[in-house]
C-alpha positions as CSV (number, residue, x, y, z in Angstrom):
1,X,71.4,89.5,94.2
2,X,71.8,88.3,97.7
3,X,74.2,89.5,100.4
4,X,76.3,86.3,100.1
5,X,76.7,87.1,96.4
6,X,78.0,90.5,97.2
7,X,80.5,89.1,99.8
8,X,81.5,86.5,97.2
9,X,82.3,89.2,94.7
10,X,84.2,91.2,97.2
11,X,86.2,88.0,98.3
12,X,87.1,87.4,94.7
13,X,88.3,91.0,94.3
14,X,90.4,90.9,97.5
15,X,94.1,91.4,96.9
16,X,97.3,92.5,98.5
17,X,97.6,89.5,100.9
18,X,98.2,90.6,104.5
19,X,99.5,94.1,103.8
20,X,96.6,95.4,105.9
21,X,98.6,94.2,109.0
22,X,101.0,97.2,108.5
23,X,98.2,99.7,108.9
24,X,96.2,100.8,112.0
25,X,92.5,100.4,112.3
26,X,92.2,104.2,111.9
27,X,94.2,104.2,108.7
28,X,92.2,101.4,107.2
29,X,88.9,103.1,108.1
30,X,90.2,106.4,106.6
31,X,91.1,104.6,103.4
32,X,87.7,102.9,103.2
33,X,86.1,106.3,103.6
34,X,88.1,107.6,100.6
35,X,87.0,104.6,98.5
36,X,83.4,105.2,99.4
37,X,83.7,108.9,98.5
38,X,85.2,107.9,95.2
39,X,82.4,105.4,94.5
40,X,79.9,108.1,95.3
41,X,81.5,110.5,92.9
42,X,81.7,108.0,90.1
43,X,78.0,107.2,90.6
44,X,76.7,110.7,91.1
45,X,78.9,112.8,88.8
46,X,79.7,110.4,86.0
47,X,77.0,107.7,86.2
48,X,79.9,105.2,86.0
49,X,78.5,102.1,87.8
50,X,81.4,99.9,86.9
51,X,84.0,102.1,88.6
52,X,81.5,102.8,91.5
53,X,81.1,99.1,92.1
54,X,84.9,98.6,92.0
55,X,85.5,101.2,94.6
56,X,82.5,100.1,96.7
57,X,83.8,96.5,96.8
58,X,87.3,97.8,97.7
59,X,85.7,99.7,100.6
60,X,84.0,96.6,101.9
61,X,87.2,94.6,101.8
62,X,89.1,97.4,103.6
63,X,86.5,97.6,106.3
64,X,86.8,93.8,106.7
65,X,90.5,94.3,107.1
66,X,90.0,96.9,109.7
67,X,87.8,94.5,111.7
68,X,90.5,91.8,111.4
69,X,93.2,94.3,112.5
70,X,91.1,95.4,115.5
71,X,90.7,91.7,116.5
72,X,94.5,91.4,116.5
73,X,94.8,94.5,118.7
74,X,92.4,93.3,121.3
């Protein structure tokens, strides 16, 4: 799997339109951190790679939204 494949999977999973605009960069990064922690727990404690991947891709999308939000604030 290549990086472009991962980004493509994340892009397909992206949802919620432009709701990210209602959050601060800090809030988005905080939420991404929670998603990463959940992914880690699914992987380490339960061995559930499906749920781990779901939360990990959510985290990637949320971080991308934080980058876009930051660009709007500059």
